[in-house]
PyMOL Python script that loads the backbone (N, CA, C, O; Angstrom):
from pymol import cmd

cmd.read_pdbstr("""\
ATOM      1  N   UNK A   1     105.469 127.540 116.567  1.00  0.00           N
ATOM      2  CA  UNK A   1     104.652 127.274 116.036  1.00  0.00           C
ATOM      3  C   UNK A   1     104.468 128.313 114.629  1.00  0.00           C
ATOM      4  O   UNK A   1     103.373 128.756 114.285  1.00  0.00           O
ATOM      5  N   UNK A   2     105.420 128.521 114.097  1.00  0.00           N
ATOM      6  CA  UNK A   2     104.837 129.148 112.595  1.00  0.00           C
ATOM      7  C   UNK A   2     105.164 127.827 111.780  1.00  0.00           C
ATOM      8  O   UNK A   2     104.440 127.521 110.832  1.00  0.00           O
ATOM      9  N   UNK A   3     105.946 127.260 112.039  1.00  0.00           N
ATOM     10  CA  UNK A   3     106.244 125.538 111.170  1.00  0.00           C
ATOM     11  C   UNK A   3     104.932 124.829 110.893  1.00  0.00           C
ATOM     12  O   UNK A   3     104.596 124.214 109.881  1.00  0.00           O
ATOM     13  N   UNK A   4     104.229 125.063 112.080  1.00  0.00           N
ATOM     14  CA  UNK A   4     103.112 124.080 112.462  1.00  0.00           C
ATOM     15  C   UNK A   4     101.923 124.858 111.512  1.00  0.00           C
ATOM     16  O   UNK A   4     100.870 124.250 111.317  1.00  0.00           O
ATOM     17  N   UNK A   5     102.102 126.103 110.975  1.00  0.00           N
ATOM     18  CA  UNK A   5     100.771 126.434 110.152  1.00  0.00           C
ATOM     19  C   UNK A   5     101.164 126.320 108.807  1.00  0.00           C
ATOM     20  O   UNK A   5     100.230 126.076 108.044  1.00  0.00           O
ATOM     21  N   UNK A   6     102.624 126.460 108.137  1.00  0.00           N
ATOM     22  CA  UNK A   6     103.495 126.502 107.211  1.00  0.00           C
ATOM     23  C   UNK A   6     102.997 125.054 106.575  1.00  0.00           C
ATOM     24  O   UNK A   6     102.642 124.959 105.400  1.00  0.00           O
ATOM     25  N   UNK A   7     103.014 124.050 107.408  1.00  0.00           N
ATOM     26  CA  UNK A   7     102.779 122.580 107.294  1.00  0.00           C
ATOM     27  C   UNK A   7     101.549 122.084 107.198  1.00  0.00           C
ATOM     28  O   UNK A   7     101.179 121.247 106.374  1.00  0.00           O
ATOM     29  N   UNK A   8     100.725 122.734 108.265  1.00  0.00           N
ATOM     30  CA  UNK A   8      99.111 122.659 107.830  1.00  0.00           C
ATOM     31  C   UNK A   8      98.466 123.163 106.785  1.00  0.00           C
ATOM     32  O   UNK A   8      97.371 122.730 106.426  1.00  0.00           O
ATOM     33  N   UNK A   9      99.141 124.211 106.148  1.00  0.00           N
ATOM     34  CA  UNK A   9      98.426 124.648 105.223  1.00  0.00           C
ATOM     35  C   UNK A   9      98.140 123.856 103.721  1.00  0.00           C
ATOM     36  O   UNK A   9      97.111 123.763 103.052  1.00  0.00           O
ATOM     37  N   UNK A  10      99.414 123.372 103.523  1.00  0.00           N
ATOM     38  CA  UNK A  10      99.462 122.631 101.756  1.00  0.00           C
ATOM     39  C   UNK A  10      98.724 121.031 102.748  1.00  0.00           C
ATOM     40  O   UNK A  10      98.531 120.026 102.065  1.00  0.00           O
ATOM     41  N   UNK A  11      98.495 120.988 103.783  1.00  0.00           N
ATOM     42  CA  UNK A  11      97.899 119.327 104.294  1.00  0.00           C
ATOM     43  C   UNK A  11      96.281 119.825 104.130  1.00  0.00           C
ATOM     44  O   UNK A  11      95.486 118.956 103.772  1.00  0.00           O
ATOM     45  N   UNK A  12      95.945 120.730 104.296  1.00  0.00           N
ATOM     46  CA  UNK A  12      94.514 121.782 104.097  1.00  0.00           C
ATOM     47  C   UNK A  12      93.860 121.711 102.940  1.00  0.00           C
ATOM     48  O   UNK A  12      92.679 121.530 102.644  1.00  0.00           O
ATOM     49  N   UNK A  13      94.888 121.895 102.310  1.00  0.00           N
ATOM     50  CA  UNK A  13      94.563 122.336 100.807  1.00  0.00           C
ATOM     51  C   UNK A  13      94.604 120.752 100.020  1.00  0.00           C
ATOM     52  O   UNK A  13      93.927 120.386  99.059  1.00  0.00           O
ATOM     53  N   UNK A  14      95.214 120.298 100.473  1.00  0.00           N
ATOM     54  CA  UNK A  14      95.067 118.335  99.645  1.00  0.00           C
ATOM     55  C   UNK A  14      93.609 118.045  99.950  1.00  0.00           C
ATOM     56  O   UNK A  14      92.775 117.766  99.089  1.00  0.00           O
ATOM     57  N   UNK A  15      93.302 118.165 101.686  1.00  0.00           N
ATOM     58  CA  UNK A  15      92.443 117.409 101.900  1.00  0.00           C
ATOM     59  C   UNK A  15      91.166 117.741 101.217  1.00  0.00           C
ATOM     60  O   UNK A  15      90.269 116.953 100.917  1.00  0.00           O
ATOM     61  N   UNK A  16      91.232 119.461 100.944  1.00  0.00           N
ATOM     62  CA  UNK A  16      90.046 119.928 100.030  1.00  0.00           C
ATOM     63  C   UNK A  16      89.844 119.369  99.086  1.00  0.00           C
ATOM     64  O   UNK A  16      88.868 118.693  98.762  1.00  0.00           O
ATOM     65  N   UNK A  17      90.974 119.661  98.436  1.00  0.00           N
ATOM     66  CA  UNK A  17      91.011 118.812  96.632  1.00  0.00           C
ATOM     67  C   UNK A  17      90.757 117.634  96.474  1.00  0.00           C
ATOM     68  O   UNK A  17      90.264 117.212  95.427  1.00  0.00           O
ATOM     69  N   UNK A  18      91.095 116.765  97.652  1.00  0.00           N
ATOM     70  CA  UNK A  18      90.818 115.483  97.103  1.00  0.00           C
ATOM     71  C   UNK A  18      89.401 115.316  97.400  1.00  0.00           C
ATOM     72  O   UNK A  18      88.964 114.484  96.604  1.00  0.00           O
ATOM     73  N   UNK A  19      88.220 115.845  98.407  1.00  0.00           N
ATOM     74  CA  UNK A  19      87.184 115.853  97.859  1.00  0.00           C
ATOM     75  C   UNK A  19      86.345 116.690  96.746  1.00  0.00           C
ATOM     76  O   UNK A  19      85.135 116.494  96.635  1.00  0.00           O
ATOM     77  N   UNK A  20      86.898 117.452  96.079  1.00  0.00           N
ATOM     78  CA  UNK A  20      86.684 117.708  94.739  1.00  0.00           C
ATOM     79  C   UNK A  20      86.788 117.292  93.774  1.00  0.00           C
ATOM     80  O   UNK A  20      87.947 117.143  93.387  1.00  0.00           O
ATOM     81  N   UNK A  21      85.668 116.873  92.848  1.00  0.00           N
ATOM     82  CA  UNK A  21      85.691 115.893  91.563  1.00  0.00           C
ATOM     83  C   UNK A  21      85.051 117.176  90.979  1.00  0.00           C
ATOM     84  O   UNK A  21      84.249 117.963  91.481  1.00  0.00           O
ATOM     85  N   UNK A  22      85.731 117.143  89.600  1.00  0.00           N
ATOM     86  CA  UNK A  22      85.359 118.066  88.875  1.00  0.00           C
ATOM     87  C   UNK A  22      84.227 117.617  87.905  1.00  0.00           C
ATOM     88  O   UNK A  22      84.496 116.629  87.221  1.00  0.00           O
ATOM     89  N   UNK A  23      83.240 118.076  87.771  1.00  0.00           N
ATOM     90  CA  UNK A  23      81.891 118.202  86.637  1.00  0.00           C
ATOM     91  C   UNK A  23      82.565 117.241  85.569  1.00  0.00           C
ATOM     92  O   UNK A  23      83.788 117.182  85.693  1.00  0.00           O
ATOM     93  N   UNK A  24      82.147 116.649  84.778  1.00  0.00           N
ATOM     94  CA  UNK A  24      82.379 116.244  83.494  1.00  0.00           C
ATOM     95  C   UNK A  24      80.869 116.488  82.501  1.00  0.00           C
ATOM     96  O   UNK A  24      79.787 116.785  83.007  1.00  0.00           O
ATOM     97  N   UNK A  25      81.083 116.304  81.132  1.00  0.00           N
ATOM     98  CA  UNK A  25      80.182 116.658  80.169  1.00  0.00           C
ATOM     99  C   UNK A  25      80.742 115.671  78.907  1.00  0.00           C
ATOM    100  O   UNK A  25      81.818 115.103  78.719  1.00  0.00           O
ATOM    101  N   UNK A  26      79.534 115.746  78.173  1.00  0.00           N
ATOM    102  CA  UNK A  26      79.899 114.785  76.587  1.00  0.00           C
ATOM    103  C   UNK A  26      80.131 115.583  75.939  1.00  0.00           C
ATOM    104  O   UNK A  26      79.179 116.314  75.665  1.00  0.00           O
ATOM    105  N   UNK A  27      81.320 115.884  75.393  1.00  0.00           N
ATOM    106  CA  UNK A  27      82.002 116.361  74.099  1.00  0.00           C
ATOM    107  C   UNK A  27      82.316 115.654  73.012  1.00  0.00           C
ATOM    108  O   UNK A  27      83.021 114.706  73.357  1.00  0.00           O
ATOM    109  N   UNK A  28      82.124 115.666  71.855  1.00  0.00           N
ATOM    110  CA  UNK A  28      82.481 115.408  71.046  1.00  0.00           C
ATOM    111  C   UNK A  28      81.937 113.889  71.148  1.00  0.00           C
ATOM    112  O   UNK A  28      82.510 113.110  70.388  1.00  0.00           O
ATOM    113  N   UNK A  29      81.136 113.459  71.793  1.00  0.00           N
ATOM    114  CA  UNK A  29      80.663 111.632  72.152  1.00  0.00           C
ATOM    115  C   UNK A  29      82.035 111.518  73.250  1.00  0.00           C
ATOM    116  O   UNK A  29      81.968 110.322  73.533  1.00  0.00           O
ATOM    117  N   UNK A  30      82.364 111.668  73.463  1.00  0.00           N
ATOM    118  CA  UNK A  30      83.839 111.582  74.868  1.00  0.00           C
ATOM    119  C   UNK A  30      82.922 112.466  76.115  1.00  0.00           C
ATOM    120  O   UNK A  30      82.406 113.580  76.025  1.00  0.00           O
ATOM    121  N   UNK A  31      82.950 111.415  77.395  1.00  0.00           N
ATOM    122  CA  UNK A  31      82.919 112.308  78.432  1.00  0.00           C
ATOM    123  C   UNK A  31      84.224 112.878  78.842  1.00  0.00           C
ATOM    124  O   UNK A  31      85.177 112.102  78.911  1.00  0.00           O
ATOM    125  N   UNK A  32      84.405 114.211  79.142  1.00  0.00           N
ATOM    126  CA  UNK A  32      85.660 115.342  79.409  1.00  0.00           C
ATOM    127  C   UNK A  32      85.168 116.221  80.444  1.00  0.00           C
ATOM    128  O   UNK A  32      84.156 116.904  80.605  1.00  0.00           O
ATOM    129  N   UNK A  33      86.264 115.964  81.114  1.00  0.00           N
ATOM    130  CA  UNK A  33      86.106 117.264  82.364  1.00  0.00           C
ATOM    131  C   UNK A  33      85.959 118.876  81.518  1.00  0.00           C
ATOM    132  O   UNK A  33      86.430 119.225  80.435  1.00  0.00           O
ATOM    133  N   UNK A  34      85.005 119.732  82.635  1.00  0.00           N
ATOM    134  CA  UNK A  34      84.298 120.890  81.971  1.00  0.00           C
ATOM    135  C   UNK A  34      85.463 121.316  81.665  1.00  0.00           C
ATOM    136  O   UNK A  34      85.868 121.095  80.524  1.00  0.00           O
ATOM    137  N   UNK A  35      86.146 121.905  82.438  1.00  0.00           N
ATOM    138  CA  UNK A  35      87.678 122.806  82.532  1.00  0.00           C
ATOM    139  C   UNK A  35      88.508 122.403  81.040  1.00  0.00           C
ATOM    140  O   UNK A  35      89.193 123.193  80.390  1.00  0.00           O
ATOM    141  N   UNK A  36      88.275 121.131  80.742  1.00  0.00           N
ATOM    142  CA  UNK A  36      89.457 120.752  79.470  1.00  0.00           C
ATOM    143  C   UNK A  36      88.478 120.935  78.611  1.00  0.00           C
ATOM    144  O   UNK A  36      89.151 121.103  77.593  1.00  0.00           O
ATOM    145  N   UNK A  37      87.119 121.048  78.192  1.00  0.00           N
ATOM    146  CA  UNK A  37      85.984 121.564  77.470  1.00  0.00           C
ATOM    147  C   UNK A  37      86.128 122.689  77.147  1.00  0.00           C
ATOM    148  O   UNK A  37      86.068 122.931  75.941  1.00  0.00           O
ATOM    149  N   UNK A  38      86.371 123.797  78.103  1.00  0.00           N
ATOM    150  CA  UNK A  38      86.605 125.086  78.144  1.00  0.00           C
ATOM    151  C   UNK A  38      87.738 125.359  77.253  1.00  0.00           C
ATOM    152  O   UNK A  38      87.855 126.077  76.260  1.00  0.00           O
ATOM    153  N   UNK A  39      88.625 124.501  77.953  1.00  0.00           N
ATOM    154  CA  UNK A  39      89.679 125.032  77.348  1.00  0.00           C
ATOM    155  C   UNK A  39      89.961 124.906  75.300  1.00  0.00           C
ATOM    156  O   UNK A  39      90.638 125.648  74.588  1.00  0.00           O
ATOM    157  N   UNK A  40      89.327 123.969  75.005  1.00  0.00           N
ATOM    158  CA  UNK A  40      89.368 123.084  73.571  1.00  0.00           C
ATOM    159  C   UNK A  40      88.713 124.117  73.233  1.00  0.00           C
ATOM    160  O   UNK A  40      89.392 124.952  72.635  1.00  0.00           O
ATOM    161  N   UNK A  41      87.384 124.433  73.434  1.00  0.00           N
ATOM    162  CA  UNK A  41      86.585 125.655  72.583  1.00  0.00           C
ATOM    163  C   UNK A  41      87.409 126.819  72.364  1.00  0.00           C
ATOM    164  O   UNK A  41      87.852 127.231  71.291  1.00  0.00           O
ATOM    165  N   UNK A  42      87.595 127.422  73.831  1.00  0.00           N
ATOM    166  CA  UNK A  42      88.553 128.472  73.383  1.00  0.00           C
ATOM    167  C   UNK A  42      89.636 128.353  72.286  1.00  0.00           C
ATOM    168  O   UNK A  42      89.649 129.058  71.277  1.00  0.00           O
ATOM    169  N   UNK A  43      90.448 127.495  72.547  1.00  0.00           N
ATOM    170  CA  UNK A  43      91.619 127.513  71.944  1.00  0.00           C
ATOM    171  C   UNK A  43      90.710 127.180  70.084  1.00  0.00           C
ATOM    172  O   UNK A  43      91.133 127.829  69.128  1.00  0.00           O
ATOM    173  N   UNK A  44      89.856 126.433  69.932  1.00  0.00           N
ATOM    174  CA  UNK A  44      89.087 126.568  68.186  1.00  0.00           C
ATOM    175  C   UNK A  44      88.592 128.258  67.998  1.00  0.00           C
ATOM    176  O   UNK A  44      88.670 128.852  66.922  1.00  0.00           O
ATOM    177  N   UNK A  45      88.253 128.660  68.841  1.00  0.00           N
ATOM    178  CA  UNK A  45      88.050 129.704  68.732  1.00  0.00           C
ATOM    179  C   UNK A  45      88.379 131.192  68.545  1.00  0.00           C
ATOM    180  O   UNK A  45      87.758 132.162  68.111  1.00  0.00           O
ATOM    181  N   UNK A  46      89.978 130.918  69.198  1.00  0.00           N
ATOM    182  CA  UNK A  46      90.752 131.558  69.167  1.00  0.00           C
ATOM    183  C   UNK A  46      91.492 131.791  67.878  1.00  0.00           C
ATOM    184  O   UNK A  46      91.832 132.884  67.425  1.00  0.00           O
ATOM    185  N   UNK A  47      91.730 130.382  67.256  1.00  0.00           N
ATOM    186  CA  UNK A  47      92.702 129.903  66.011  1.00  0.00           C
ATOM    187  C   UNK A  47      91.909 130.668  65.047  1.00  0.00           C
ATOM    188  O   UNK A  47      92.549 131.393  64.285  1.00  0.00           O
ATOM    189  N   UNK A  48      90.306 130.634  64.910  1.00  0.00           N
ATOM    190  CA  UNK A  48      89.679 131.661  63.996  1.00  0.00           C
ATOM    191  C   UNK A  48      89.702 133.243  64.048  1.00  0.00           C
ATOM    192  O   UNK A  48      89.709 133.966  63.051  1.00  0.00           O
ATOM    193  N   UNK A  49      89.713 133.649  65.306  1.00  0.00           N
ATOM    194  CA  UNK A  49      89.775 135.227  66.283  1.00  0.00           C
ATOM    195  C   UNK A  49      91.634 135.117  66.632  1.00  0.00           C
ATOM    196  O   UNK A  49      91.971 134.813  67.776  1.00  0.00           O
ATOM    197  N   UNK A  50      92.487 135.331  65.789  1.00  0.00           N
ATOM    198  CA  UNK A  50      93.736 135.487  66.263  1.00  0.00           C
ATOM    199  C   UNK A  50      93.694 136.604  67.457  1.00  0.00           C
ATOM    200  O   UNK A  50      94.156 136.461  68.588  1.00  0.00           O
ATOM    201  N   UNK A  51      93.035 137.738  66.936  1.00  0.00           N
ATOM    202  CA  UNK A  51      92.983 139.037  67.511  1.00  0.00           C
ATOM    203  C   UNK A  51      92.482 139.028  69.090  1.00  0.00           C
ATOM    204  O   UNK A  51      92.746 140.009  69.784  1.00  0.00           O
ATOM    205  N   UNK A  52      91.811 137.993  69.607  1.00  0.00           N
ATOM    206  CA  UNK A  52      90.799 137.367  70.467  1.00  0.00           C
ATOM    207  C   UNK A  52      91.463 136.922  71.466  1.00  0.00           C
ATOM    208  O   UNK A  52      92.214 136.076  70.980  1.00  0.00           O
ATOM    209  N   UNK A  53      91.743 137.014  73.201  1.00  0.00           N
ATOM    210  CA  UNK A  53      91.879 136.158  73.852  1.00  0.00           C
ATOM    211  C   UNK A  53      90.583 135.690  74.581  1.00  0.00           C
ATOM    212  O   UNK A  53      89.723 136.570  74.616  1.00  0.00           O
ATOM    213  N   UNK A  54      90.369 134.955  74.948  1.00  0.00           N
ATOM    214  CA  UNK A  54      89.212 134.383  74.803  1.00  0.00           C
ATOM    215  C   UNK A  54      89.198 133.296  75.913  1.00  0.00           C
ATOM    216  O   UNK A  54      89.907 132.301  75.764  1.00  0.00           O
ATOM    217  N   UNK A  55      88.367 133.451  77.103  1.00  0.00           N
ATOM    218  CA  UNK A  55      88.006 132.729  78.046  1.00  0.00           C
ATOM    219  C   UNK A  55      86.648 132.445  78.191  1.00  0.00           C
ATOM    220  O   UNK A  55      85.865 133.344  78.498  1.00  0.00           O
ATOM    221  N   UNK A  56      86.087 130.699  77.908  1.00  0.00           N
ATOM    222  CA  UNK A  56      84.802 130.097  77.645  1.00  0.00           C
ATOM    223  C   UNK A  56      84.853 129.680  79.821  1.00  0.00           C
ATOM    224  O   UNK A  56      85.728 129.299  80.598  1.00  0.00           O
ATOM    225  N   UNK A  57      83.277 130.082  79.951  1.00  0.00           N
ATOM    226  CA  UNK A  57      83.092 129.250  81.149  1.00  0.00           C
ATOM    227  C   UNK A  57      81.474 128.544  80.660  1.00  0.00           C
ATOM    228  O   UNK A  57      80.491 129.024  80.097  1.00  0.00           O
ATOM    229  N   UNK A  58      81.836 127.079  81.241  1.00  0.00           N
ATOM    230  CA  UNK A  58      80.133 126.583  81.138  1.00  0.00           C
ATOM    231  C   UNK A  58      79.905 126.225  81.860  1.00  0.00           C
ATOM    232  O   UNK A  58      80.614 125.417  82.461  1.00  0.00           O
ATOM    233  N   UNK A  59      78.722 126.627  82.255  1.00  0.00           N
ATOM    234  CA  UNK A  59      77.469 126.753  83.465  1.00  0.00           C
ATOM    235  C   UNK A  59      76.428 125.949  83.084  1.00  0.00           C
ATOM    236  O   UNK A  59      76.062 125.744  81.926  1.00  0.00           O
ATOM    237  N   UNK A  60      75.914 125.454  84.194  1.00  0.00           N
ATOM    238  CA  UNK A  60      74.521 124.621  84.676  1.00  0.00           C
ATOM    239  C   UNK A  60      73.561 125.520  84.561  1.00  0.00           C
ATOM    240  O   UNK A  60      73.456 126.204  85.579  1.00  0.00           O
ATOM    241  N   UNK A  61      72.707 125.825  83.590  1.00  0.00           N
ATOM    242  CA  UNK A  61      71.300 126.755  83.694  1.00  0.00           C
ATOM    243  C   UNK A  61      70.308 125.797  84.288  1.00  0.00           C
ATOM    244  O   UNK A  61      69.812 124.719  83.959  1.00  0.00           O
ATOM    245  N   UNK A  62      70.193 126.925  85.655  1.00  0.00           N
ATOM    246  CA  UNK A  62      69.125 126.580  86.644  1.00  0.00           C
ATOM    247  C   UNK A  62      67.880 127.370  86.509  1.00  0.00           C
ATOM    248  O   UNK A  62      67.976 128.589  86.364  1.00  0.00           O
ATOM    249  N   UNK A  63      66.590 126.729  86.547  1.00  0.00           N
ATOM    250  CA  UNK A  63      65.289 127.347  86.826  1.00  0.00           C
ATOM    251  C   UNK A  63      65.232 127.813  88.338  1.00  0.00           C
ATOM    252  O   UNK A  63      65.604 127.134  89.295  1.00  0.00           O
ATOM    253  N   UNK A  64      64.720 129.046  88.386  1.00  0.00           N
ATOM    254  CA  UNK A  64      64.756 129.431  89.657  1.00  0.00           C
ATOM    255  C   UNK A  64      63.493 129.785  90.318  1.00  0.00           C
ATOM    256  O   UNK A  64      63.493 130.146  91.495  1.00  0.00           O
TER     257      UNK A  64
END
""", "prot")
cmd.dss("prot")
cmd.show_as("cartoon", "prot")
cmd.util.cbc("prot")
cmd.orient("prot")
């Protein structure tokens, strides 16, 4: 029984990830995944501020 669970977990994870497409945004004239743009921005800021370890998160602003 344990072997079935071990095999099903990776299959379930692959199924969930296959249905998830990452949002994209336009950055510097090109459409890029949000996670890539977040990394680019944090890297640029860290070059100018080497004492900082930055994490950039891009979110959509919604009006409630």
